[in-house]
One Martini backbone bead per residue (centre of mass of N, CA, C, O) as a GRO file, in nm:
protein
  445
    1MET     BB    1   5.044   4.506   1.413
    2GLU     BB    2   4.894   4.259   1.265
    3PRO     BB    3   4.934   3.970   1.131
    4SER     BB    4   4.897   3.791   0.873
    5PRO     BB    5   4.715   3.544   0.791
    6LEU     BB    6   4.755   3.196   0.723
    7VAL     BB    7   4.444   3.128   0.783
    8THR     BB    8   4.128   3.023   0.642
    9VAL     BB    9   3.814   2.983   0.794
   10VAL     BB   10   3.540   2.801   0.648
   11ILE     BB   11   3.194   2.840   0.730
   12LEU     BB   12   2.913   2.655   0.646
   13ASN     BB   13   2.576   2.780   0.667
   14TRP     BB   14   2.249   2.610   0.767
   15ASN     BB   15   2.048   2.633   1.018
   16ALA     BB   16   2.292   2.633   1.282
   17GLN     BB   17   2.254   2.790   1.554
   18THR     BB   18   2.267   2.561   1.770
   19TYR     BB   19   2.594   2.509   1.690
   20LEU     BB   20   2.765   2.778   1.670
   21GLU     BB   21   2.876   2.844   1.949
   22ALA     BB   22   3.054   2.593   1.994
   23CYS     BB   23   3.213   2.615   1.735
   24LEU     BB   24   3.332   2.909   1.757
   25ARG     BB   25   3.468   2.882   2.031
   26SER     BB   26   3.663   2.651   1.947
   27VAL     BB   27   3.802   2.806   1.715
   28LEU     BB   28   3.883   3.081   1.864
   29ALA     BB   29   4.074   2.908   2.077
   30GLN     BB   30   4.300   2.891   1.900
   31GLU     BB   31   4.656   2.825   1.898
   32GLY     BB   32   4.973   2.899   1.736
   33ILE     BB   33   4.799   3.057   1.504
   34SER     BB   34   4.718   3.238   1.219
   35PHE     BB   35   4.370   3.355   1.187
   36GLN     BB   36   4.056   3.339   1.009
   37VAL     BB   37   3.688   3.392   1.002
   38TRP     BB   38   3.437   3.254   0.791
   39LEU     BB   39   3.079   3.301   0.736
   40VAL     BB   40   2.865   3.119   0.536
   41ASP     BB   41   2.532   3.196   0.432
   42ASN     BB   42   2.267   2.976   0.301
   43HIS     BB   43   1.996   3.114   0.349
   44SER     BB   44   1.877   3.134   0.624
   45SER     BB   45   1.578   3.104   0.850
   46ASP     BB   46   1.724   3.179   1.081
   47ASP     BB   47   1.943   3.358   1.332
   48SER     BB   48   2.246   3.332   1.249
   49VAL     BB   49   2.345   3.613   1.161
   50SER     BB   50   2.262   3.780   1.414
   51PHE     BB   51   2.413   3.603   1.615
   52VAL     BB   52   2.700   3.658   1.508
   53GLN     BB   53   2.694   3.966   1.518
   54THR     BB   54   2.651   3.977   1.832
   55HIS     BB   55   2.866   3.736   1.949
   56PHE     BB   56   3.077   3.741   1.669
   57PRO     BB   57   3.240   4.007   1.541
   58GLN     BB   58   3.518   3.856   1.440
   59VAL     BB   59   3.336   3.741   1.229
   60HIS     BB   60   3.303   3.688   0.899
   61LEU     BB   61   3.044   3.777   0.677
   62TRP     BB   62   2.850   3.575   0.412
   63PRO     BB   63   2.565   3.643   0.274
   64LEU     BB   64   2.315   3.472   0.096
   65ALA     BB   65   2.032   3.475  -0.133
   66GLU     BB   66   2.099   3.159  -0.152
   67ASN     BB   67   2.105   2.815  -0.185
   68ARG     BB   68   2.423   2.666  -0.308
   69GLY     BB   69   2.542   2.476  -0.141
   70PHE     BB   70   2.850   2.360  -0.084
   71SER     BB   71   3.007   2.465  -0.329
   72GLY     BB   72   2.878   2.745  -0.378
   73GLY     BB   73   2.922   2.859  -0.093
   74ASN     BB   74   3.234   2.829  -0.077
   75ASN     BB   75   3.313   2.972  -0.347
   76ALA     BB   76   3.236   3.261  -0.270
   77VAL     BB   77   3.508   3.281  -0.092
   78LEU     BB   78   3.739   3.135  -0.250
   79ARG     BB   79   3.767   3.365  -0.468
   80GLN     BB   80   3.897   3.567  -0.222
   81VAL     BB   81   4.117   3.413  -0.110
   82GLN     BB   82   4.480   3.477   0.019
   83THR     BB   83   4.572   3.268   0.187
   84PRO     BB   84   4.780   2.993   0.191
   85LEU     BB   85   4.556   2.873   0.382
   86VAL     BB   86   4.271   2.639   0.401
   87VAL     BB   87   3.948   2.588   0.573
   88LEU     BB   88   3.698   2.349   0.599
   89LEU     BB   89   3.381   2.386   0.789
   90ASN     BB   90   3.150   2.279   0.996
   91PRO     BB   91   2.897   2.376   1.229
   92ASP     BB   92   2.866   2.059   1.353
   93VAL     BB   93   3.123   2.133   1.546
   94VAL     BB   94   3.396   2.035   1.779
   95VAL     BB   95   3.704   2.148   1.861
   96GLU     BB   96   4.009   2.095   1.963
   97ALA     BB   97   4.287   2.159   2.091
   98ASN     BB   98   4.506   2.219   1.826
   99TRP     BB   99   4.364   2.145   1.561
  100LEU     BB  100   4.480   2.350   1.353
  101LYS     BB  101   4.781   2.292   1.384
  102HIS     BB  102   4.760   1.989   1.304
  103LEU     BB  103   4.615   2.020   1.026
  104VAL     BB  104   4.856   2.210   0.885
  105GLN     BB  105   5.136   2.077   0.929
  106PRO     BB  106   5.179   1.908   0.663
  107LEU     BB  107   5.183   2.170   0.480
  108LEU     BB  108   5.453   2.288   0.624
  109THR     BB  109   5.646   2.002   0.594
  110ASP     BB  110   5.505   1.901   0.307
  111ARG     BB  111   5.517   1.948  -0.041
  112THR     BB  112   5.321   1.693  -0.130
  113VAL     BB  113   5.089   1.817   0.026
  114GLY     BB  114   4.740   1.930  -0.026
  115ILE     BB  115   4.561   1.753   0.181
  116VAL     BB  116   4.380   1.769   0.506
  117GLY     BB  117   4.269   1.565   0.767
  118GLY     BB  118   4.084   1.431   1.037
  119LYS     BB  119   3.958   1.324   1.351
  120LEU     BB  120   3.639   1.182   1.385
  121PHE     BB  121   3.357   1.214   1.612
  122TYR     BB  122   3.123   1.110   1.806
  123GLY     BB  123   2.936   1.179   2.086
  124ASP     BB  124   3.013   0.874   2.212
  125GLY     BB  125   3.339   0.841   2.105
  126ARG     BB  126   3.332   0.732   1.841
  127LEU     BB  127   3.436   0.670   1.538
  128GLN     BB  128   3.382   0.804   1.228
  129HIS     BB  129   3.670   0.901   1.091
  130VAL     BB  130   4.001   0.837   0.900
  131GLY     BB  131   3.906   0.869   0.627
  132GLY     BB  132   3.828   0.806   0.290
  133LEU     BB  133   3.630   0.589   0.070
  134ILE     BB  134   3.603   0.430  -0.262
  135HIS     BB  135   3.387   0.197  -0.390
  136SER     BB  136   3.396  -0.064  -0.596
  137PRO     BB  137   3.162   0.003  -0.865
  138GLN     BB  138   2.961   0.246  -0.705
  139ALA     BB  139   3.081   0.478  -0.522
  140LEU     BB  140   3.082   0.399  -0.232
  141ALA     BB  141   3.108   0.517   0.080
  142GLY     BB  142   3.386   0.510   0.309
  143TYR     BB  143   3.543   0.441   0.644
  144ARG     BB  144   3.802   0.479   0.845
  145GLY     BB  145   3.709   0.355   1.165
  146HIS     BB  146   3.416   0.301   1.173
  147LEU     BB  147   3.284   0.269   1.501
  148GLU     BB  148   3.531   0.273   1.656
  149THR     BB  149   3.752   0.243   1.909
  150ASP     BB  150   3.981   0.458   2.050
  151THR     BB  151   4.327   0.304   2.090
  152GLY     BB  152   4.559   0.421   1.883
  153GLN     BB  153   4.543   0.298   1.576
  154TYR     BB  154   4.531   0.625   1.464
  155GLU     BB  155   4.839   0.813   1.484
  156LEU     BB  156   4.920   0.827   1.189
  157ILE     BB  157   5.012   0.960   0.907
  158THR     BB  158   4.787   0.912   0.628
  159GLU     BB  159   4.652   0.797   0.357
  160ALA     BB  160   4.386   0.914   0.127
  161THR     BB  161   4.134   0.940  -0.091
  162TYR     BB  162   3.964   1.115   0.121
  163VAL     BB  163   3.822   1.411   0.268
  164VAL     BB  164   3.607   1.574   0.453
  165GLY     BB  165   3.439   1.892   0.460
  166ALA     BB  166   3.418   1.920   0.777
  167SER     BB  167   3.759   1.882   0.765
  168LEU     BB  168   3.962   2.087   0.550
  169ALA     BB  169   4.291   2.120   0.428
  170PHE     BB  170   4.463   2.368   0.208
  171ARG     BB  171   4.603   2.492  -0.068
  172ARG     BB  172   4.535   2.776  -0.239
  173GLY     BB  173   4.679   2.697  -0.516
  174LEU     BB  174   4.469   2.474  -0.605
  175LEU     BB  175   4.259   2.666  -0.728
  176ASP     BB  176   4.446   2.732  -0.976
  177GLU     BB  177   4.511   2.434  -1.069
  178VAL     BB  178   4.199   2.275  -1.034
  179GLY     BB  179   3.993   2.446  -0.897
  180LEU     BB  180   3.698   2.452  -0.790
  181LEU     BB  181   3.426   2.348  -0.680
  182ASP     BB  182   3.176   2.142  -0.790
  183GLU     BB  183   2.848   2.268  -0.875
  184GLY     BB  184   2.709   1.990  -0.957
  185TYR     BB  185   2.710   1.975  -0.659
  186PHE     BB  186   2.515   2.015  -0.371
  187LEU     BB  187   2.540   1.735  -0.194
  188TYR     BB  188   2.782   1.539  -0.190
  189TYR     BB  189   3.107   1.445  -0.323
  190GLU     BB  190   3.272   1.713  -0.356
  191ASP     BB  191   3.520   1.627  -0.188
  192ALA     BB  192   3.596   1.374  -0.351
  193ASP     BB  193   3.628   1.518  -0.621
  194TRP     BB  194   3.853   1.718  -0.541
  195CYS     BB  195   4.056   1.504  -0.448
  196ALA     BB  196   4.079   1.362  -0.723
  197ARG     BB  197   4.195   1.609  -0.872
  198VAL     BB  198   4.441   1.655  -0.689
  199HIS     BB  199   4.565   1.373  -0.728
  200ARG     BB  200   4.593   1.394  -1.040
  201ALA     BB  201   4.802   1.646  -0.997
  202GLY     BB  202   5.013   1.502  -0.761
  203TRP     BB  203   4.883   1.500  -0.482
  204ARG     BB  204   4.857   1.457  -0.146
  205ILE     BB  205   4.640   1.271   0.088
  206VAL     BB  206   4.580   1.334   0.436
  207VAL     BB  207   4.588   1.231   0.786
  208ALA     BB  208   4.556   1.409   1.105
  209PRO     BB  209   4.489   1.265   1.412
  210GLN     BB  210   4.540   1.525   1.605
  211ALA     BB  211   4.288   1.641   1.451
  212ARG     BB  212   4.027   1.690   1.662
  213LEU     BB  213   3.664   1.608   1.635
  214LEU     BB  214   3.327   1.682   1.660
  215HIS     BB  215   3.052   1.517   1.471
  216TRP     BB  216   2.714   1.505   1.403
  217GLU     BB  217   2.610   1.452   1.125
  218SER     BB  218   2.342   1.537   0.925
  219VAL     BB  219   2.140   1.716   1.105
  220LEU     BB  220   2.065   1.932   0.855
  221THR     BB  221   1.983   1.691   0.617
  222GLY     BB  222   1.812   1.441   0.692
  223LYS     BB  223   1.894   1.159   0.762
  224GLY     BB  224   1.711   0.916   0.560
  225THR     BB  225   1.578   1.082   0.364
  226PHE     BB  226   1.490   1.158   0.055
  227GLY     BB  227   1.671   1.411   0.027
  228TYR     BB  228   1.928   1.277   0.113
  229TRP     BB  229   1.937   1.045  -0.102
  230ARG     BB  230   1.926   1.222  -0.349
  231ASN     BB  231   2.194   1.375  -0.306
  232PHE     BB  232   2.376   1.131  -0.267
  233HIS     BB  233   2.318   0.979  -0.546
  234ARG     BB  234   2.386   1.208  -0.731
  235GLY     BB  235   2.677   1.234  -0.640
  236ARG     BB  236   2.764   0.945  -0.700
  237VAL     BB  237   2.699   0.940  -1.004
  238ARG     BB  238   2.876   1.176  -1.081
  239TYR     BB  239   3.142   1.059  -0.982
  240LEU     BB  240   3.154   0.797  -1.154
  241LEU     BB  241   3.131   0.953  -1.431
  242LYS     BB  242   3.402   1.123  -1.381
  243HIS     BB  243   3.616   0.875  -1.253
  244PHE     BB  244   3.529   0.635  -1.408
  245SER     BB  245   3.542   0.394  -1.617
  246PRO     BB  246   3.340   0.296  -1.868
  247GLN     BB  247   3.395  -0.007  -1.850
  248LEU     BB  248   3.321  -0.041  -1.551
  249ILE     BB  249   3.033   0.063  -1.564
  250ILE     BB  250   2.927  -0.133  -1.786
  251GLU     BB  251   3.043  -0.418  -1.661
  252GLU     BB  252   2.967  -0.352  -1.330
  253THR     BB  253   2.787  -0.123  -1.214
  254LEU     BB  254   2.506  -0.182  -1.337
  255ALA     BB  255   2.475  -0.466  -1.209
  256ALA     BB  256   2.517  -0.376  -0.912
  257GLU     BB  257   2.274  -0.185  -0.901
  258ALA     BB  258   2.054  -0.397  -0.953
  259ARG     BB  259   2.115  -0.563  -0.695
  260TRP     BB  260   2.089  -0.328  -0.490
  261LEU     BB  261   1.787  -0.248  -0.535
  262ALA     BB  262   1.671  -0.518  -0.393
  263GLN     BB  263   1.782  -0.406  -0.083
  264VAL     BB  264   1.635  -0.145  -0.062
  265SER     BB  265   1.445   0.094   0.008
  266GLN     BB  266   1.193   0.266  -0.126
  267GLU     BB  267   1.310   0.551  -0.083
  268GLU     BB  268   1.594   0.491  -0.202
  269ARG     BB  269   1.492   0.395  -0.476
  270LEU     BB  270   1.374   0.667  -0.563
  271ALA     BB  271   1.641   0.822  -0.539
  272ALA     BB  272   1.789   0.653  -0.751
  273ALA     BB  273   1.604   0.722  -0.984
  274ASN     BB  274   1.673   1.022  -0.978
  275ALA     BB  275   1.978   0.976  -1.039
  276TYR     BB  276   1.940   0.839  -1.316
  277HIS     BB  277   1.798   1.077  -1.444
  278TYR     BB  278   2.032   1.269  -1.408
  279ALA     BB  279   2.228   1.113  -1.586
  280LEU     BB  280   2.061   1.128  -1.849
  281THR     BB  281   2.042   1.459  -1.852
  282HIS     BB  282   2.387   1.496  -1.788
  283LEU     BB  283   2.596   1.351  -1.969
  284PRO     BB  284   2.719   1.575  -2.147
  285SER     BB  285   2.825   1.759  -1.911
  286ILE     BB  286   2.989   1.540  -1.764
  287ASN     BB  287   3.178   1.477  -1.999
  288LYS     BB  288   3.298   1.759  -2.005
  289ASP     BB  289   3.401   1.768  -1.710
  290ARG     BB  290   3.576   1.519  -1.729
  291THR     BB  291   3.771   1.633  -1.942
  292GLN     BB  292   3.864   1.889  -1.783
  293ASP     BB  293   3.986   1.692  -1.543
  294GLY     BB  294   4.153   1.458  -1.735
  295ALA     BB  295   3.966   1.261  -1.856
  296THR     BB  296   3.830   1.033  -2.054
  297PRO     BB  297   3.613   1.037  -2.285
  298PHE     BB  298   3.334   0.943  -2.424
  299THR     BB  299   3.225   0.748  -2.649
  300PRO     BB  300   2.962   0.696  -2.845
  301THR     BB  301   2.925   0.403  -2.751
  302GLU     BB  302   2.942   0.457  -2.445
  303PHE     BB  303   2.715   0.657  -2.432
  304ALA     BB  304   2.493   0.459  -2.527
  305GLN     BB  305   2.537   0.245  -2.302
  306LEU     BB  306   2.481   0.434  -2.063
  307THR     BB  307   2.198   0.514  -2.140
  308THR     BB  308   2.076   0.231  -2.138
  309GLY     BB  309   2.157   0.154  -1.848
  310PHE     BB  310   2.009   0.394  -1.695
  311LEU     BB  311   1.731   0.337  -1.808
  312THR     BB  312   1.700   0.057  -1.684
  313LEU     BB  313   1.736   0.150  -1.389
  314PHE     BB  314   1.507   0.349  -1.381
  315ARG     BB  315   1.278   0.145  -1.437
  316GLU     BB  316   1.348  -0.045  -1.201
  317ALA     BB  317   1.323   0.166  -0.969
  318TRP     BB  318   1.014   0.237  -1.043
  319GLN     BB  319   0.932  -0.055  -0.940
  320THR     BB  320   0.727  -0.020  -0.723
  321PRO     BB  321   0.480  -0.135  -0.523
  322HIS     BB  322   0.272   0.072  -0.634
  323LEU     BB  323   0.299   0.008  -0.934
  324ALA     BB  324   0.250  -0.293  -0.909
  325GLN     BB  325  -0.034  -0.254  -0.795
  326ALA     BB  326  -0.152  -0.109  -1.040
  327GLU     BB  327  -0.102  -0.344  -1.239
  328LEU     BB  328  -0.274  -0.551  -1.086
  329LEU     BB  329  -0.540  -0.395  -1.101
  330LEU     BB  330  -0.547  -0.395  -1.410
  331GLN     BB  331  -0.565  -0.700  -1.445
  332GLN     BB  332  -0.829  -0.729  -1.288
  333GLN     BB  333  -0.991  -0.544  -1.472
  334LYS     BB  334  -0.963  -0.718  -1.728
  335GLN     BB  335  -1.105  -0.974  -1.607
  336LEU     BB  336  -1.381  -0.792  -1.538
  337ALA     BB  337  -1.478  -0.668  -1.816
  338GLU     BB  338  -1.633  -0.933  -1.850
  339VAL     BB  339  -1.954  -1.035  -1.850
  340ARG     BB  340  -2.065  -1.312  -1.649
  341PRO     BB  341  -2.271  -1.554  -1.598
  342ARG     BB  342  -2.415  -1.711  -1.337
  343ALA     BB  343  -2.454  -1.998  -1.196
  344PHE     BB  344  -2.688  -2.208  -1.094
  345THR     BB  345  -2.781  -2.307  -0.759
  346SER     BB  346  -2.836  -2.589  -0.516
  347PRO     BB  347  -2.854  -2.734  -0.184
  348LEU     BB  348  -3.026  -2.957  -0.266
  349PRO     BB  349  -3.080  -3.274  -0.263
  350LEU     BB  350  -3.093  -3.426  -0.578
  351LEU     BB  351  -3.280  -3.169  -0.687
  352GLY     BB  352  -3.077  -2.945  -0.736
  353PRO     BB  353  -2.972  -2.984  -1.033
  354LEU     BB  354  -3.256  -2.963  -1.161
  355ILE     BB  355  -3.326  -2.680  -1.065
  356ALA     BB  356  -3.084  -2.537  -1.201
  357ARG     BB  357  -3.157  -2.608  -1.494
  358VAL     BB  358  -3.436  -2.475  -1.500
  359ARG     BB  359  -3.342  -2.187  -1.429
  360THR     BB  360  -3.153  -2.150  -1.667
  361LEU     BB  361  -3.363  -2.192  -1.891
  362TRP     BB  362  -3.556  -1.969  -1.803
  363ASN     BB  363  -3.354  -1.736  -1.832
  364GLN     BB  364  -3.299  -1.772  -2.138
  365ILE     BB  365  -3.597  -1.739  -2.233
  366GLU     BB  366  -3.694  -1.465  -2.069
  367THR     BB  367  -3.402  -1.265  -2.065
  368VAL     BB  368  -3.206  -1.250  -2.312
  369ALA     BB  369  -3.332  -1.006  -2.467
  370TYR     BB  370  -3.239  -0.807  -2.232
  371VAL     BB  371  -2.952  -0.883  -2.120
  372GLN     BB  372  -2.760  -0.890  -2.366
  373PRO     BB  373  -2.742  -0.584  -2.431
  374VAL     BB  374  -2.645  -0.499  -2.152
  375ARG     BB  375  -2.391  -0.674  -2.146
  376GLN     BB  376  -2.260  -0.553  -2.400
  377GLN     BB  377  -2.249  -0.264  -2.296
  378GLN     BB  378  -2.076  -0.325  -2.043
  379ASP     BB  379  -1.835  -0.438  -2.193
  380GLU     BB  380  -1.767  -0.178  -2.348
  381VAL     BB  381  -1.719  -0.001  -2.100
  382ASN     BB  382  -1.497  -0.172  -1.965
  383GLN     BB  383  -1.298  -0.163  -2.202
  384LEU     BB  384  -1.265   0.142  -2.206
  385ILE     BB  385  -1.154   0.172  -1.921
  386THR     BB  386  -0.909  -0.011  -1.965
  387GLN     BB  387  -0.781   0.149  -2.195
  388ILE     BB  388  -0.747   0.410  -2.036
  389SER     BB  389  -0.575   0.296  -1.807
  390THR     BB  390  -0.346   0.187  -1.984
  391HIS     BB  391  -0.270   0.446  -2.129
  392TYR     BB  392  -0.206   0.623  -1.870
  393LEU     BB  393   0.004   0.438  -1.746
  394ASP     BB  394   0.199   0.438  -1.985
  395ARG     BB  395   0.224   0.745  -2.011
  396PHE     BB  396   0.330   0.797  -1.729
  397THR     BB  397   0.588   0.623  -1.751
  398GLN     BB  398   0.709   0.765  -2.009
  399ARG     BB  399   0.681   1.079  -1.886
  400LEU     BB  400   0.826   1.098  -1.614
  401PRO     BB  401   1.107   1.239  -1.682
  402ASP     BB  402   0.982   1.530  -1.751
  403TYR     BB  403   0.871   1.556  -1.417
  404TRP     BB  404   1.046   1.445  -1.181
  405ASP     BB  405   1.157   1.677  -0.999
  406GLN     BB  406   0.864   1.795  -0.925
  407MET     BB  407   0.731   1.506  -0.800
  408TRP     BB  408   0.906   1.355  -0.577
  409VAL     BB  409   0.837   1.491  -0.313
  410GLN     BB  410   0.534   1.433  -0.338
  411MET     BB  411   0.561   1.128  -0.367
  412ALA     BB  412   0.688   1.073  -0.092
  413ASN     BB  413   0.448   1.187   0.068
  414LEU     BB  414   0.235   0.997  -0.055
  415LEU     BB  415   0.356   0.732   0.041
  416GLN     BB  416   0.339   0.800   0.339
  417LEU     BB  417   0.034   0.848   0.343
  418ARG     BB  418  -0.048   0.565   0.250
  419GLN     BB  419   0.074   0.420   0.491
  420GLU     BB  420  -0.097   0.565   0.702
  421VAL     BB  421  -0.371   0.480   0.589
  422GLN     BB  422  -0.325   0.176   0.612
  423SER     BB  423  -0.288   0.179   0.917
  424LEU     BB  424  -0.568   0.299   0.981
  425ARG     BB  425  -0.730   0.071   0.850
  426GLN     BB  426  -0.630  -0.152   1.036
  427GLN     BB  427  -0.727  -0.021   1.296
  428LEU     BB  428  -1.026  -0.007   1.213
  429ALA     BB  429  -1.069  -0.310   1.168
  430GLU     BB  430  -0.999  -0.389   1.460
  431THR     BB  431  -1.222  -0.220   1.591
  432HIS     BB  432  -1.461  -0.367   1.457
  433LYS     BB  433  -1.401  -0.643   1.580
  434GLN     BB  434  -1.432  -0.555   1.873
  435LEU     BB  435  -1.725  -0.457   1.845
  436ASP     BB  436  -1.844  -0.729   1.757
  437ARG     BB  437  -1.764  -0.884   2.012
  438LEU     BB  438  -1.921  -0.704   2.208
  439ALA     BB  439  -2.200  -0.746   2.076
  440GLN     BB  440  -2.212  -1.054   2.117
  441LYS     BB  441  -2.190  -1.047   2.425
  442ALA     BB  442  -2.437  -0.870   2.475
  443LYS     BB  443  -2.642  -1.065   2.338
  444ALA     BB  444  -2.581  -1.318   2.516
  445SER     BB  445  -2.659  -1.158   2.790
   0.00000   0.00000   0.00000
């Protein structure tokens, strides 16, 4: 009879079949400790489930009917886990020999430790990180040892603000004490949030550098895309609203966000605007979750100040170059709305001014009776068009929050398409210039 496993390794998968074989082989090769492996599939569209069923029958499968994100997917199994120790692991990793034994060792030897992380590497051998940091006042994530060459400078077990969910070991009893992962996060910052809650409960969070693994990082989530930044900044804003003091957010974070917005790309700016809108629409529920986790709730005054602050950031982030261009075009349209007669001129020397005055007088005498009503009618039409344009631009800007979530993916695609169209226009203009030059040469010859 086999002994009951000491550790449950939970691997959350989403369309990662390409990485699963290397990951599972490295995990199943671990020795010196009793463990079982569960693979939770977040409704993948590739053949991940059938691949695991065929090639790794010893792995327990838990297929989900929908993509529940990192927290929701892991929680599906964590509600059922009974082993004393649990490990969360990404599918895009390859762990070294004895990784698991080193990862859980602090939990077995130190009763004050609640969570343990490992030393993660990039494929080129550089350090990815040895524990995570959360920088004030914006809750931007940082990593100890990031991009450094590993020369043995991080070989001691050390404290960390948080460790990433790509490789995270913990005591199963923490689920009863502090609760499951917060499903308010879809992807990113849920690991930092859970570590903050565990730390608040009095437990230590450490990194065991001998637990080494390669992590491809974000290869499945489109790092650098609008979707990536949207999830990242939503998680960041939720984290700071749950764990930062309202005084810090009001007095420092909001101003820092405004300065930061001026430095980021247009795509990330749009994602930040989406995150600010998320904050505005979820402040009541976040305040409730914040209180349940043991933090001081927002006072009515703080709530109002936070609402005003994030609304200001939302509007500022929405002032993208394309909206600014629309407003510029509207200003130009207003300037051209009134039809003005052009003055007559003549290039002839001496007699030119006289000829121009005669033609102007003749025009006023002969055509004013006809032109003036037409001009007045055109002015009225132009003003109506301008009023309609102004009304709908204002209305669009004001009502944007009502349908933000539905339109932003399309908006990001539209912005990219516009950039591509602009590039094609520039190429076409250059082609026309080259054709003109060739035509001139042909004519000259």
